[in-house]
ROSE-4610 file (N, C-alpha, C; in Angstrom, 1 decimal, always signed):
// ROSE-4610
residu = [X/X/X/X/X/X/X/X/X/X/X/X/X/X/X/X/X/X/X/X/X/X/X/X/X/X/X/X/X/X/X/X/X/X/X/X/X/X/X/X/X/X/X/X/X/X/X/X/X/X/X/X/X/X/X/X/X/X/X/X/X/X/X/X/X/X/X/X/X/X/X/X/X/X/X/X/X/X/X/X/X/X/X/X/X/X/X/X/X/X/X/X/X/X/X/X/X/X/X/X/X/X/X/X/X/X/X/X/X/X/X/X/X/X/X/X/X/X/X/X/X/X/X/X/X/X/X/X/X/X/X/X/X/X/X/X/X/X/X/X/X/X/X/X/X/X/X/X/X/X/X/X/X/X/X/X/X/X/X/X/X/X/X/X/X/X/X/X/X/X/X/X/X/X/X/X/X/X/X/X/X/X/X/X/X/X/X/X/X/X/X/X/X/X/X/X/X/X/X/X/X/X/X/X/X/X/X/X/X/X/X/X/X/X/X/X/X/X/X/X/X/X/X/X/X/X/X/X/X/X/X/X/X/X/X/X/X/X/X/X/X/X/X/X/X/X/X/X/X/X/X/X/X/X/X/X/X/X/X/X/X/X/X/X/X/X/X/X/X/X/X/X/X/X/X/X/X/X/X/X/X/X/X/X/X/X/X/X/X/X/X/X/X/X/X/X/X/X/X/X/X/X/X/X/X/X/X/X/X/X/X/X/X/X/X/X/X/X/X/X/X/X/X/X/X/X/X/X/X/X/X/X/X/X/X/X/X/X/X/X/X/X/X/X/X/X/X/X/X/X/X/X/X/X/X/X/X/X/X/X/X/X/X/X/X/X/X/X/X/X/X/X/X/X/X/X/X/X/X/X/X/X/X/X/X/X/X/X/X/X/X/X/X/X/X/X/X/X/X/X/X/X/X/X/X/X/X/X/X/X/X/X/X/X/X/X/X/X/X/X/X/X/X/X/X/X/X/X/X/X/X/X/X/X/X/X/X/X/X/X/X/X/X/X/X/X/X/X/X/X/X/X/X/X/X/X/X/X/X/X/X/X/X/X/X/X/X/X/X/X/X/X/X/X/X/X/X/X/X/X/X/X/X/X/X/X/X/X/X/X/X/X/X/X/X/X/X/X/X/X/X/X/X/X/X/X/X/X/X/X/X/X/X/X/X/X/X/X/X/X/X/X/X/X/X/X/X/X/X/X/X/X/X/X/X/X/X/X/X/X/X/X/X/X/X/X/X/X/X/X/X/X/X/X/X/X/X/X/X/X/X/X/X/X]
num = [1/1/1/2/2/2/3/3/3/4/4/4/5/5/5/6/6/6/7/7/7/8/8/8/9/9/9/10/10/10/11/11/11/12/12/12/13/13/13/14/14/14/15/15/15/16/16/16/17/17/17/18/18/18/19/19/19/20/20/20/21/21/21/22/22/22/23/23/23/24/24/24/25/25/25/26/26/26/27/27/27/28/28/28/29/29/29/30/30/30/31/31/31/32/32/32/33/33/33/34/34/34/35/35/35/36/36/36/37/37/37/38/38/38/39/39/39/40/40/40/41/41/41/42/42/42/43/43/43/44/44/44/45/45/45/46/46/46/47/47/47/48/48/48/49/49/49/50/50/50/51/51/51/52/52/52/53/53/53/54/54/54/55/55/55/56/56/56/57/57/57/58/58/58/59/59/59/60/60/60/61/61/61/62/62/62/63/63/63/64/64/64/65/65/65/66/66/66/67/67/67/68/68/68/69/69/69/70/70/70/71/71/71/72/72/72/73/73/73/74/74/74/75/75/75/76/76/76/77/77/77/78/78/78/79/79/79/80/80/80/81/81/81/82/82/82/83/83/83/84/84/84/85/85/85/86/86/86/87/87/87/88/88/88/89/89/89/90/90/90/91/91/91/92/92/92/93/93/93/94/94/94/95/95/95/96/96/96/97/97/97/98/98/98/99/99/99/100/100/100/101/101/101/102/102/102/103/103/103/104/104/104/105/105/105/106/106/106/107/107/107/108/108/108/109/109/109/110/110/110/111/111/111/112/112/112/113/113/113/114/114/114/115/115/115/116/116/116/117/117/117/118/118/118/119/119/119/120/120/120/121/121/121/122/122/122/123/123/123/124/124/124/125/125/125/126/126/126/127/127/127/128/128/128/129/129/129/130/130/130/131/131/131/132/132/132/133/133/133/134/134/134/135/135/135/136/136/136/137/137/137/138/138/138/139/139/139/140/140/140/141/141/141/142/142/142/143/143/143/144/144/144/145/145/145/146/146/146/147/147/147/148/148/148/149/149/149/150/150/150/151/151/151/152/152/152/153/153/153/154/154/154/155/155/155/156/156/156/157/157/157/158/158/158/159/159/159/160/160/160/161/161/161/162/162/162/163/163/163/164/164/164/165/165/165/166/166/166/167/167/167/168/168/168/169/169/169/170/170/170/171/171/171/172/172/172/173/173/173/174/174/174/175/175/175/176/176/176/177/177/177/178/178/178/179/179/179/180/180/180/181/181/181/182/182/182/183/183/183/184/184/184/185/185/185/186/186/186/187/187/187/188/188/188]
x = [-3.7/-4.4/-3.5/-2.3/-1.4/-1.1/-1.0/-0.7/-1.7/-3.0/-4.0/-4.0/-3.4/-3.4/-2.7/-3.5/-2.9/-2.9/-3.2/-3.2/-4.5/-5.0/-6.2/-5.7/-6.3/-6.0/-7.2/-7.0/-8.2/-8.7/-10.0/-10.6/-11.1/-10.7/-11.1/-12.0/-13.1/-14.1/-14.5/-14.5/-14.9/-16.4/-16.9/-18.3/-19.1/-18.6/-19.4/-19.7/-18.7/-18.9/-19.9/-19.8/-20.7/-22.2/-22.3/-23.6/-24.2/-23.3/-23.7/-24.2/-23.5/-23.9/-25.3/-25.5/-26.7/-27.9/-27.6/-28.7/-29.0/-28.0/-28.3/-29.1/-28.8/-29.6/-31.0/-31.2/-32.6/-33.4/-32.8/-33.5/-33.8/-33.1/-33.3/-34.4/-34.7/-35.6/-36.9/-37.6/-37.3/-36.3/-35.7/-34.8/-33.4/-32.6/-31.2/-30.5/-29.6/-28.8/-27.4/-26.6/-25.3/-24.4/-23.1/-22.1/-20.7/-19.8/-18.4/-17.8/-16.8/-16.1/-14.7/-14.2/-13.0/-12.0/-10.7/-9.8/-8.4/-7.7/-6.3/-6.0/-5.1/-4.6/-3.1/-2.7/-1.3/-1.0/+0.2/+0.6/-0.2/-0.6/-1.3/-2.8/-3.3/-4.7/-5.3/-6.6/-7.4/-8.1/-8.0/-8.7/-9.7/-11.0/-12.0/-12.1/-12.1/-12.3/-13.6/-14.2/-15.4/-16.3/-17.6/-18.6/-19.2/-19.3/-20.0/-21.2/-22.4/-23.6/-23.6/-24.1/-24.3/-25.7/-26.4/-27.7/-27.8/-28.8/-29.1/-30.0/-29.5/-30.2/-30.6/-30.6/-31.0/-32.5/-32.8/-34.2/-35.1/-34.6/-35.4/-34.6/-34.7/-33.9/-34.3/-35.5/-35.9/-35.0/-34.4/-33.7/-32.3/-31.9/-30.6/-30.0/-28.7/-28.2/-27.3/-27.3/-26.4/-26.0/-24.7/-24.3/-24.6/-25.1/-25.3/-23.9/-23.8/-22.5/-21.8/-22.6/-22.1/-21.5/-22.2/-21.7/-20.5/-20.5/-19.4/-18.1/-18.2/-17.1/-16.6/-17.5/-17.1/-16.3/-16.7/-15.9/-14.5/-14.5/-13.2/-12.2/-12.7/-11.8/-11.7/-12.2/-12.3/-10.9/-10.0/-8.7/-8.7/-9.8/-9.9/-9.6/-9.2/-8.9/-10.1/-10.7/-11.9/-11.4/-11.7/-11.2/-12.3/-13.6/-14.6/-15.9/-16.8/-18.2/-19.0/-20.1/-21.1/-22.4/-23.2/-24.6/-25.3/-26.7/-27.5/-28.4/-28.7/-29.8/-30.9/-31.9/-33.0/-33.8/-33.8/-34.7/-34.0/-32.7/-31.9/-30.7/-30.0/-28.7/-27.6/-26.6/-25.6/-24.5/-25.0/-24.1/-24.2/-23.1/-23.1/-24.2/-24.9/-25.9/-25.2/-25.9/-25.4/-25.2/-26.1/-25.9/-24.7/-24.5/-23.3/-22.0/-21.9/-20.8/-20.6/-21.7/-21.7/-21.2/-21.4/-21.0/-19.6/-18.9/-17.6/-16.6/-16.6/-15.6/-15.8/-17.0/-17.2/-16.4/-16.0/-15.4/-14.0/-13.7/-12.6/-11.2/-11.0/-9.8/-9.6/-10.7/-10.7/-10.8/-11.4/-11.6/-11.1/-10.8/-10.3/-11.3/-12.3/-13.3/-14.7/-15.6/-17.0/-17.8/-18.5/-19.3/-20.8/-21.4/-22.9/-23.5/-24.5/-25.3/-26.7/-27.3/-28.7/-29.3/-30.5/-31.1/-31.1/-30.8/-30.8/-32.3/-33.1/-34.5/-34.9/-34.1/-34.4/-34.2/-33.1/-32.9/-33.9/-34.2/-35.1/-36.5/-36.9/-38.2/-38.2/-37.1/-37.0/-37.0/-36.2/-36.1/-37.5/-38.3/-39.6/-40.5/-40.4/-41.3/-41.0/-39.7/-39.3/-39.7/-39.5/-39.8/-41.3/-42.1/-43.6/-44.1/-43.4/-43.9/-43.4/-42.4/-41.7/-42.0/-42.4/-42.6/-41.3/-40.3/-38.9/-38.1/-37.8/-37.1/-35.6/-35.1/-33.8/-33.7/-34.8/-34.8/-34.7/-35.1/-35.0/-33.6/-33.4/-32.2/-32.3/-31.2/-31.2/-30.0/-30.3/-29.3/-28.3/-28.6/-27.6/-26.7/-27.0/-26.2/-24.9/-23.8/-22.5/-22.0/-22.6/-22.2/-22.9/-23.8/-24.6/-23.8/-23.6/-22.8/-23.6/-25.0/-25.8/-26.2/-25.9/-26.1/-27.4/-28.0/-29.2/-28.9/-27.7/-27.2/-26.3/-26.5/-25.6/-24.6/-23.4/-22.4/-21.3/-21.2/-20.1/-19.2/-17.9/-16.9/-16.2/-15.9/-15.3/-14.1/-13.1/-12.0/-12.3/-12.1/-12.2/-10.9/-11.0/-9.8/-10.1/-9.0/-9.1/-9.1/-9.9/-10.0/-8.7/-8.0/-6.8/-7.0/-8.2/-8.4/-8.1/-7.5/-7.2/-8.4/-8.8/-10.0/-9.5/-10.3/-9.9/-10.1/-9.3/-9.3/-8.6/-8.0/-7.3/-8.2/-9.5/-10.5/-10.5/-10.1/-10.1/-9.2/-8.1/-7.2/-7.8/-8.7/-9.4/-10.5/-11.1/-12.2/-12.0/-11.1/-10.8/-12.1/-12.1/-13.3/-12.8/-13.7/-13.4/-14.3/-13.9/-14.7/-14.5/-15.3/-15.2/-14.7/-13.8/-13.3/-13.7/-14.4/-14.8/-13.5/-13.5/-12.4/-12.9/-11.9/-12.2/-12.6/-13.6/-14.1/-14.1/-13.3/-13.2/-13.8/-14.8/-15.4/-14.8/-14.3/-13.5/-14.3]
y = [-62.0/-61.9/-61.9/-62.5/-62.6/-61.3/-60.2/-58.9/-58.4/-58.9/-58.4/-58.9/-60.0/-60.6/-59.7/-59.3/-58.6/-57.1/-56.6/-55.1/-54.7/-53.6/-53.1/-52.0/-52.0/-50.9/-50.0/-48.7/-47.8/-48.0/-47.7/-47.8/-46.5/-46.1/-44.7/-45.0/-44.2/-44.3/-42.9/-42.6/-41.3/-41.1/-39.9/-39.7/-40.1/-39.9/-40.2/-41.7/-42.5/-44.0/-44.4/-43.7/-44.0/-43.7/-42.6/-42.2/-43.1/-43.6/-44.6/-45.9/-46.3/-47.5/-47.2/-46.0/-45.7/-45.7/-45.1/-45.1/-46.6/-47.4/-48.8/-49.5/-49.2/-49.7/-49.3/-48.0/-47.4/-47.9/-48.1/-48.7/-50.1/-50.8/-52.3/-52.5/-51.5/-51.7/-52.3/-53.2/-53.7/-54.9/-55.2/-56.3/-55.9/-56.9/-56.6/-56.3/-55.3/-55.0/-55.6/-55.8/-56.3/-55.9/-56.0/-55.7/-55.8/-55.3/-55.4/-54.0/-53.8/-52.5/-52.8/-51.9/-52.1/-51.0/-51.3/-50.3/-50.9/-50.5/-50.9/-51.0/-51.8/-52.0/-51.7/-50.9/-50.6/-50.5/-50.3/-50.2/-49.2/-48.1/-47.0/-47.3/-48.4/-48.7/-49.2/-49.2/-49.7/-48.5/-48.3/-47.2/-47.8/-47.4/-47.9/-46.8/-47.2/-46.3/-46.4/-47.6/-47.8/-48.8/-48.7/-49.7/-50.4/-51.7/-52.4/-53.2/-52.7/-53.5/-54.9/-55.8/-57.2/-57.6/-58.3/-58.7/-59.7/-59.5/-60.4/-61.5/-62.7/-63.9/-64.8/-64.3/-65.2/-65.6/-66.8/-67.3/-66.4/-65.8/-64.9/-63.6/-62.8/-61.5/-60.4/-60.6/-59.7/-59.8/-61.0/-61.3/-61.8/-62.1/-62.7/-62.1/-62.3/-61.9/-63.1/-63.2/-64.1/-63.4/-63.3/-62.6/-63.5/-62.8/-63.5/-64.0/-65.3/-65.9/-65.4/-65.2/-64.7/-63.3/-62.4/-61.1/-61.1/-61.9/-62.1/-62.5/-63.5/-64.0/-63.0/-62.2/-61.2/-60.1/-59.8/-58.9/-59.4/-60.7/-61.3/-61.2/-61.5/-61.5/-60.1/-59.1/-57.8/-57.1/-57.5/-56.9/-55.9/-55.5/-54.6/-55.4/-54.7/-55.4/-55.3/-56.4/-56.4/-56.4/-55.4/-55.3/-55.7/-55.7/-56.0/-56.3/-56.9/-57.2/-56.2/-55.7/-54.8/-55.5/-55.4/-55.8/-54.9/-55.0/-54.2/-55.0/-54.4/-54.9/-53.8/-54.1/-53.0/-52.7/-53.6/-53.4/-53.4/-53.6/-53.7/-52.8/-52.7/-52.0/-52.7/-51.9/-52.5/-53.3/-54.3/-55.1/-56.5/-57.3/-58.6/-59.5/-60.2/-61.2/-62.6/-63.5/-64.9/-65.4/-65.1/-65.6/-65.0/-63.7/-63.0/-63.8/-64.1/-64.8/-66.2/-66.8/-68.2/-68.2/-67.1/-67.0/-66.5/-66.0/-65.5/-66.4/-67.7/-68.5/-68.5/-68.1/-67.9/-66.8/-65.8/-64.6/-64.3/-65.0/-64.6/-64.7/-65.6/-65.7/-64.7/-64.1/-63.2/-61.8/-61.4/-60.0/-59.7/-58.4/-58.0/-57.4/-56.7/-56.0/-56.4/-56.2/-56.6/-55.3/-54.8/-53.5/-53.9/-53.3/-53.5/-52.1/-51.9/-50.6/-50.9/-49.8/-49.9/-48.5/-48.4/-47.1/-46.4/-45.1/-44.3/-43.8/-44.7/-44.5/-43.2/-42.8/-41.5/-40.3/-40.3/-39.2/-39.2/-40.4/-40.5/-40.0/-40.3/-39.8/-38.3/-37.7/-36.2/-35.6/-36.2/-35.7/-35.7/-36.7/-36.7/-35.7/-35.6/-34.6/-33.2/-32.9/-31.5/-31.2/-32.1/-31.9/-31.8/-32.5/-32.4/-31.1/-30.6/-29.3/-28.1/-28.3/-27.1/-27.0/-25.8/-25.7/-25.4/-24.9/-24.7/-25.9/-26.7/-27.9/-27.7/-26.5/-26.3/-26.3/-26.2/-26.3/-27.8/-28.7/-30.1/-30.7/-31.8/-32.6/-33.4/-33.5/-34.2/-35.2/-36.5/-37.5/-37.5/-36.8/-36.7/-35.4/-34.6/-33.4/-33.7/-33.4/-33.8/-33.0/-31.8/-31.0/-31.4/-32.3/-32.7/-33.7/-33.4/-34.3/-35.4/-35.3/-36.4/-37.3/-38.6/-39.6/-40.3/-40.7/-41.5/-43.0/-43.3/-44.7/-44.8/-45.7/-46.1/-47.1/-46.9/-47.8/-48.2/-49.5/-50.0/-50.9/-50.8/-51.6/-52.5/-53.7/-54.8/-55.4/-55.7/-56.5/-58.0/-58.8/-60.2/-60.8/-61.5/-62.1/-63.6/-64.4/-65.8/-65.9/-66.8/-67.0/-67.8/-67.3/-67.9/-69.1/-69.4/-70.5/-71.8/-72.7/-74.0/-74.9/-75.5/-76.3/-77.8/-78.6/-80.0/-80.6/-81.6/-82.3/-81.5/-82.2/-81.6/-81.0/-81.3/-80.7/-79.2/-78.6/-77.2/-76.5/-77.2/-76.7/-76.6/-77.5/-77.5/-76.4/-76.2/-75.3/-74.2/-73.3/-72.3/-71.4/-70.9/-70.1/-68.6/-67.7/-66.3/-65.5/-64.3/-63.3/-61.9/-61.0/-59.6/-58.7/-57.8/-56.8/-55.5/-54.7/-53.3/-52.5/-51.8/-51.0/-49.5/-48.6/-47.2/-47.0/-46.2/-45.9/-44.4/-43.9/-42.5/-42.2/-41.3/-40.8/-39.5/-39.4/-38.2/-37.5]
z = [+8.0/+9.2/+10.4/+10.3/+11.4/+12.0/+11.2/+11.7/+12.6/+12.6/+13.4/+14.8/+15.0/+16.3/+17.3/+18.4/+19.5/+19.2/+18.1/+17.8/+17.1/+17.4/+16.7/+15.8/+14.6/+13.6/+13.5/+13.6/+13.4/+12.0/+11.8/+10.5/+10.1/+8.9/+8.4/+7.2/+7.2/+6.1/+5.7/+4.4/+3.9/+4.2/+4.5/+4.8/+3.6/+2.3/+1.1/+1.1/+1.5/+1.5/+2.6/+3.7/+4.8/+4.4/+3.7/+3.2/+2.1/+1.3/+0.3/+1.0/+2.0/+2.8/+3.5/+4.0/+4.6/+3.6/+2.4/+1.4/+1.0/+0.9/+0.5/+1.6/+2.9/+4.0/+4.0/+3.8/+3.8/+2.6/+1.4/+0.3/+0.4/+1.3/+1.5/+2.6/+3.4/+4.5/+4.0/+4.7/+6.0/+6.1/+4.9/+4.9/+5.3/+5.7/+5.9/+4.6/+4.6/+3.5/+3.7/+2.6/+2.8/+1.6/+1.8/+0.8/+1.3/+0.6/+1.0/+0.9/+1.8/+1.7/+1.2/+0.3/-0.4/+0.1/+0.0/+0.5/+0.6/+1.7/+1.9/+3.3/+3.7/+5.0/+5.1/+6.1/+6.2/+7.7/+8.1/+9.5/+10.3/+9.6/+10.3/+10.5/+9.9/+10.0/+8.7/+8.7/+7.5/+7.0/+5.6/+5.0/+4.0/+4.2/+3.2/+2.1/+0.9/-0.2/-1.0/-0.9/-1.7/-1.0/-1.3/-0.9/-2.1/-2.0/-3.1/-2.5/-2.9/-2.4/-3.0/-2.3/-2.8/-2.4/-3.3/-3.0/-1.9/-1.0/+0.1/-0.4/-0.4/-0.9/+0.2/+1.5/+2.6/+2.5/+2.9/+2.9/+3.7/+4.8/+5.6/+5.7/+4.6/+4.6/+5.6/+6.2/+7.2/+8.5/+8.7/+9.9/+9.7/+8.5/+8.2/+6.9/+6.7/+5.4/+4.8/+3.5/+2.8/+1.5/+1.3/+0.1/-1.1/-2.2/-3.4/-3.9/-4.1/-4.4/-5.7/-6.7/-8.0/-7.8/-7.1/-6.8/-5.9/-4.9/-4.0/-4.8/-5.6/-6.4/-7.3/-8.0/-8.9/-8.1/-6.9/-6.0/-5.7/-5.4/-5.0/-6.2/-7.4/-8.6/-9.3/-8.7/-9.4/-9.4/-8.5/-8.4/-7.3/-6.7/-5.6/-4.3/-3.3/-2.0/-1.1/-0.8/+0.1/+1.5/+2.2/+3.6/+4.6/+4.2/+5.2/+4.6/+5.5/+5.2/+5.9/+5.2/+5.8/+5.7/+6.8/+6.8/+7.8/+7.8/+8.6/+9.5/+10.6/+11.5/+11.5/+10.7/+10.5/+11.8/+12.7/+13.9/+15.2/+15.2/+16.5/+16.3/+17.4/+17.4/+16.6/+16.1/+15.3/+16.1/+16.9/+17.6/+17.1/+17.2/+16.6/+17.3/+16.4/+16.9/+17.0/+17.6/+17.7/+16.3/+15.4/+14.0/+13.3/+13.6/+13.1/+13.5/+14.8/+15.3/+14.8/+14.5/+14.0/+12.5/+11.8/+10.4/+10.2/+11.2/+11.1/+10.3/+10.6/+9.8/+8.3/+7.8/+6.4/+5.8/+6.6/+6.1/+6.7/+7.8/+8.7/+7.9/+7.1/+6.4/+5.2/+4.8/+3.6/+3.9/+5.1/+5.4/+6.8/+7.0/+8.3/+9.3/+8.7/+9.5/+9.1/+10.1/+10.1/+10.5/+9.6/+9.9/+10.0/+11.0/+11.2/+11.3/+10.5/+10.5/+10.9/+11.5/+11.9/+11.6/+11.3/+11.1/+12.5/+12.4/+13.6/+13.8/+14.4/+14.4/+15.1/+16.1/+16.8/+15.9/+15.2/+14.3/+13.1/+12.6/+11.5/+11.9/+13.2/+13.7/+13.7/+14.3/+14.4/+13.0/+12.1/+10.7/+10.1/+10.2/+9.5/+10.2/+11.5/+12.2/+11.9/+11.8/+11.5/+10.0/+9.1/+7.7/+7.5/+8.3/+8.2/+8.7/+9.8/+10.4/+9.7/+8.9/+8.3/+6.8/+6.3/+4.9/+4.2/+5.0/+4.5/+4.8/+3.7/+3.9/+4.4/+4.3/+4.8/+6.3/+7.0/+8.4/+8.9/+8.1/+8.5/+8.3/+8.9/+8.7/+7.5/+6.7/+5.5/+5.6/+5.4/+5.5/+4.4/+3.3/+2.3/+2.4/+3.4/+3.6/+4.2/+3.4/+3.9/+5.0/+5.3/+6.4/+7.7/+7.6/+8.8/+9.6/+10.8/+11.7/+12.2/+12.1/+12.6/+11.4/+11.6/+10.6/+10.8/+9.8/+9.9/+9.9/+10.1/+10.3/+11.5/+12.4/+13.4/+12.8/+12.9/+12.3/+13.3/+13.5/+14.4/+13.6/+13.9/+13.2/+14.2/+13.7/+14.5/+13.7/+14.4/+13.9/+14.1/+13.0/+13.2/+13.7/+14.8/+15.4/+15.7/+15.6/+15.9/+17.4/+18.0/+19.4/+19.8/+20.8/+21.3/+22.2/+22.6/+23.5/+22.9/+23.6/+23.1/+23.3/+22.2/+22.2/+22.4/+23.1/+23.1/+21.7/+21.4/+20.1/+19.1/+18.1/+17.1/+16.0/+16.1/+15.2/+15.2/+16.4/+16.5/+15.5/+15.1/+14.2/+12.8/+12.5/+11.2/+11.2/+12.3/+12.4/+13.5/+13.3/+14.3/+14.6/+15.8/+16.1/+16.1/+15.9/+15.8/+16.7/+17.0/+17.7/+17.1/+17.6/+17.1/+18.2/+17.8/+18.7/+18.2/+19.0/+18.6/+18.2/+17.1/+16.7/+16.5/+16.6/+16.4/+14.9/+14.7/+13.4/+13.2/+12.2/+12.0/+10.6/+10.6/+9.4/+9.0/+7.8/+7.4/+6.3]
Protein backbone atom coordinates (compact mmCIF):
# COMPACT_ATOMS: atom_id res chain seq x y z
CA UNK A 1 0.00 0.00 0.00
CA UNK A 2 2.90 2.37 0.54
CA UNK A 3 3.19 2.97 -3.20
CA UNK A 4 -0.34 4.34 -3.24
CA UNK A 5 0.32 7.24 -0.89
CA UNK A 6 0.41 10.51 -2.80
CA UNK A 7 -0.24 9.05 -6.24
CA UNK A 8 -3.31 7.83 -8.02
CA UNK A 9 -3.17 4.89 -10.37
CA UNK A 10 -5.68 4.68 -13.21
CA UNK A 11 -7.92 1.62 -13.09
CA UNK A 12 -8.63 -0.39 -16.25
CA UNK A 13 -11.47 -2.89 -16.50
CA UNK A 14 -12.52 -4.94 -19.53
CA UNK A 15 -16.09 -4.27 -20.69
CA UNK A 16 -16.88 -7.98 -20.27
CA UNK A 17 -15.96 -7.81 -16.56
CA UNK A 18 -17.99 -4.63 -16.10
CA UNK A 19 -20.97 -6.38 -17.72
CA UNK A 20 -20.54 -9.40 -15.44
CA UNK A 21 -20.60 -7.07 -12.41
CA UNK A 22 -23.72 -5.36 -13.80
CA UNK A 23 -25.47 -8.71 -14.29
CA UNK A 24 -24.62 -9.74 -10.73
CA UNK A 25 -25.99 -6.42 -9.46
CA UNK A 26 -29.25 -6.76 -11.41
CA UNK A 27 -29.74 -10.39 -10.33
CA UNK A 28 -29.27 -9.35 -6.69
CA UNK A 29 -31.81 -6.50 -6.75
CA UNK A 30 -33.33 -5.22 -4.54
CA UNK A 31 -30.45 -6.33 -2.27
CA UNK A 32 -26.90 -5.01 -2.35
CA UNK A 33 -24.55 -7.20 -4.36
CA UNK A 34 -20.90 -7.67 -3.50
CA UNK A 35 -17.73 -9.38 -4.62
CA UNK A 36 -14.06 -8.88 -5.34
CA UNK A 37 -12.14 -7.86 -8.43
CA UNK A 38 -8.96 -9.70 -9.32
CA UNK A 39 -6.07 -8.46 -11.39
CA UNK A 40 -2.68 -6.87 -11.08
CA UNK A 41 -1.10 -3.63 -10.03
CA UNK A 42 1.92 -2.11 -11.71
CA UNK A 43 3.55 1.30 -12.09
CA UNK A 44 1.19 2.13 -14.97
CA UNK A 45 -1.94 1.46 -12.97
CA UNK A 46 -4.26 -1.26 -11.82
CA UNK A 47 -5.73 -3.71 -14.32
CA UNK A 48 -8.77 -5.77 -13.40
CA UNK A 49 -8.97 -9.13 -15.14
CA UNK A 50 -11.83 -10.91 -13.36
CA UNK A 51 -14.81 -10.43 -11.06
CA UNK A 52 -15.69 -12.94 -8.35
CA UNK A 53 -19.17 -12.53 -6.84
CA UNK A 54 -19.41 -13.19 -3.11
CA UNK A 55 -22.66 -13.80 -1.27
CA UNK A 56 -23.96 -10.87 0.79
CA UNK A 57 -24.65 -12.13 4.32
CA UNK A 58 -25.50 -8.78 5.92
CA UNK A 59 -28.42 -8.89 8.39
CA UNK A 60 -30.05 -6.11 6.33
CA UNK A 61 -28.93 -6.85 2.74
CA UNK A 62 -31.31 -4.24 1.33
CA UNK A 63 -29.11 -1.48 2.81
CA UNK A 64 -25.74 -3.07 3.71
CA UNK A 65 -23.28 -5.65 2.53
CA UNK A 66 -21.10 -8.16 4.34
CA UNK A 67 -18.95 -10.62 2.45
CA UNK A 68 -19.58 -14.29 3.23
CA UNK A 69 -16.46 -15.15 5.23
CA UNK A 70 -16.00 -18.62 3.71
CA UNK A 71 -16.13 -17.26 0.16
CA UNK A 72 -13.88 -14.30 1.11
CA UNK A 73 -11.24 -16.61 2.63
CA UNK A 74 -11.45 -18.92 -0.39
CA UNK A 75 -10.68 -15.90 -2.63
CA UNK A 76 -7.77 -14.83 -0.44
CA UNK A 77 -6.14 -18.26 -0.68
CA UNK A 78 -6.98 -18.88 -4.35
CA UNK A 79 -3.63 -17.62 -5.57
CA UNK A 80 -5.24 -14.76 -7.50
CA UNK A 81 -4.46 -11.17 -6.61
CA UNK A 82 -7.44 -9.38 -5.11
CA UNK A 83 -7.14 -5.72 -6.09
CA UNK A 84 -10.50 -4.46 -4.88
CA UNK A 85 -13.90 -4.81 -3.31
CA UNK A 86 -17.10 -4.26 -5.30
CA UNK A 87 -20.55 -3.63 -3.90
CA UNK A 88 -23.72 -1.91 -5.02
CA UNK A 89 -26.10 0.78 -3.89
CA UNK A 90 -29.42 -0.38 -5.39
CA UNK A 91 -31.36 2.82 -4.65
CA UNK A 92 -28.73 5.57 -4.48
CA UNK A 93 -25.82 6.89 -6.51
CA UNK A 94 -22.52 4.97 -6.43
CA UNK A 95 -20.85 7.27 -3.92
CA UNK A 96 -19.45 6.12 -0.57
CA UNK A 97 -21.92 6.08 2.29
CA UNK A 98 -21.07 6.68 5.93
CA UNK A 99 -21.22 2.89 6.47
CA UNK A 100 -18.81 2.34 3.57
CA UNK A 101 -16.28 4.70 5.13
CA UNK A 102 -16.67 3.07 8.55
CA UNK A 103 -15.94 -0.37 7.03
CA UNK A 104 -12.74 0.67 5.22
CA UNK A 105 -10.37 -0.61 7.94
CA UNK A 106 -11.75 -4.12 7.30
CA UNK A 107 -10.33 -4.07 3.75
CA UNK A 108 -7.72 -1.32 3.62
CA UNK A 109 -4.66 -3.46 4.26
CA UNK A 110 -5.68 -6.11 1.73
CA UNK A 111 -7.06 -4.27 -1.30
CA UNK A 112 -6.25 -1.10 -3.20
CA UNK A 113 -9.55 -0.09 -4.77
CA UNK A 114 -13.17 0.18 -3.74
CA UNK A 115 -15.78 -0.03 -6.49
CA UNK A 116 -19.40 0.99 -6.07
CA UNK A 117 -22.07 0.29 -8.65
CA UNK A 118 -25.67 1.46 -8.95
CA UNK A 119 -28.38 0.69 -11.46
CA UNK A 120 -28.55 3.38 -14.12
CA UNK A 121 -32.26 3.86 -13.48
CA UNK A 122 -32.70 6.44 -16.24
CA UNK A 123 -31.23 4.12 -18.89
CA UNK A 124 -33.13 1.10 -17.51
CA UNK A 125 -36.38 3.09 -17.74
CA UNK A 126 -35.67 4.11 -21.35
CA UNK A 127 -34.62 0.53 -22.18
CA UNK A 128 -37.87 -0.98 -20.89
CA UNK A 129 -39.99 1.71 -22.56
CA UNK A 130 -38.30 1.26 -25.95
CA UNK A 131 -38.53 -2.53 -25.76
CA UNK A 132 -42.21 -2.37 -24.74
CA UNK A 133 -43.06 -0.02 -27.63
CA UNK A 134 -41.05 -1.85 -30.26
CA UNK A 135 -41.83 -5.22 -31.78
CA UNK A 136 -38.31 -5.24 -33.22
CA UNK A 137 -36.02 -5.89 -30.24
CA UNK A 138 -33.00 -4.70 -32.22
CA UNK A 139 -34.26 -1.12 -31.81
CA UNK A 140 -34.04 -1.33 -28.02
CA UNK A 141 -30.94 -0.97 -25.90
CA UNK A 142 -29.52 -4.20 -24.56
CA UNK A 143 -27.29 -4.20 -21.49
CA UNK A 144 -25.47 -7.29 -22.78
CA UNK A 145 -24.64 -5.64 -26.12
CA UNK A 146 -20.86 -5.14 -26.07
CA UNK A 147 -21.09 -2.47 -28.76
CA UNK A 148 -23.45 -0.37 -26.66
CA UNK A 149 -21.67 2.58 -25.10
CA UNK A 150 -24.50 3.11 -22.62
CA UNK A 151 -24.21 0.98 -19.51
CA UNK A 152 -27.06 -0.13 -17.30
CA UNK A 153 -24.74 0.31 -14.33
CA UNK A 154 -23.14 3.44 -12.98
CA UNK A 155 -19.70 2.47 -11.66
CA UNK A 156 -17.35 4.59 -9.58
CA UNK A 157 -13.85 3.63 -8.51
CA UNK A 158 -11.98 4.83 -5.44
CA UNK A 159 -8.47 4.35 -4.16
CA UNK A 160 -8.22 3.43 -0.49
CA UNK A 161 -5.76 5.72 1.27
CA UNK A 162 -4.67 6.09 4.86
CA UNK A 163 -5.61 9.43 6.40
CA UNK A 164 -2.47 11.47 7.07
CA UNK A 165 -3.96 13.47 9.91
CA UNK A 166 -2.26 12.98 13.26
CA UNK A 167 -4.70 11.70 15.83
CA UNK A 168 -4.26 12.41 19.53
CA UNK A 169 -3.17 9.38 21.55
CA UNK A 170 -1.04 6.49 20.40
CA UNK A 171 -4.18 4.42 19.77
CA UNK A 172 -4.36 5.97 16.28
CA UNK A 173 -1.31 3.91 15.31
CA UNK A 174 -3.21 0.74 16.17
CA UNK A 175 -6.40 1.84 14.38
CA UNK A 176 -5.47 3.99 11.38
CA UNK A 177 -8.29 5.76 9.60
CA UNK A 178 -8.83 5.60 5.85
CA UNK A 179 -10.58 7.60 3.18
CA UNK A 180 -11.49 7.12 -0.47
CA UNK A 181 -10.04 9.09 -3.35
CA UNK A 182 -11.91 8.99 -6.70
CA UNK A 183 -9.73 7.47 -9.42
CA UNK A 184 -9.95 7.36 -13.18
CA UNK A 185 -11.80 4.29 -14.45
CA UNK A 186 -11.19 3.14 -18.02
CA UNK A 187 -13.44 0.52 -19.58
CA UNK A 188 -11.73 -1.22 -22.50
